[in-house]
N, C-alpha and C positions, 0 to 999 in steps of 0.2 A: 607550427614550426618555430615560432618565436620563443615558446616556452623551452624547447629542446636546445635552442641556441644559447640560452643563458647557461645551461650546464656544460655545453661544449666549450664555451669561451672562458668559463670560470670553473675549472675542475676542482680547485681547492674549496670553493664554496659548495660545490656538489658533494664533495667528500665530507665536509663538516656537517652538512645538512643531513645526509644519510647517517652518519655517525650519531648525531644527536637524536635522530628518530629511533635508531636502534637502542640507545641508552634509555630514552624515554619509554620505549616498549618493554624492555626488560624490567625497569622500575615499576611500570604499571602492572606487568604480569606477576611480579612478586607480591604486590599489594592487593591483587585481585582475589577475593574470597571465593574459591571453588569448593563446592561440597560434592564430593564424588557419590555419596549415598545420602541423598536428601531424606528428610523425615517424611515418610509416606504412611498413611493409615490404610492398611489392607482391610478389605471388607471381610466380615466374619459371618458365616451362615451357620445356624444351629437348627437341627432337626430333631424334634422329640416326638416319639410315638408311644402308645401304650396298647397292649393287647393282653387282656387278662388271661391267665392260665398258660401263657407261652413261656418257653424257656429261652435263655440267651441265644442258644444255637439256632432256634427257630426264628428268632428276630433278625439274626445276622443273615441267614439264607433266604428268608422270605420276605 
């Protein structure tokens, strides 16, 4: 209750405090380095098969 009384009795102080927090937040937001698409190494899978005497069509379907 005592914490809220300070802001009720001193509205100018409360306004200045909130304003300074907003300005500080905007300044911090601008200097914050957000990377929307971080560098990610996606896994790669390679499958190699051999079947002697088979054509490409047989390898694709079978």
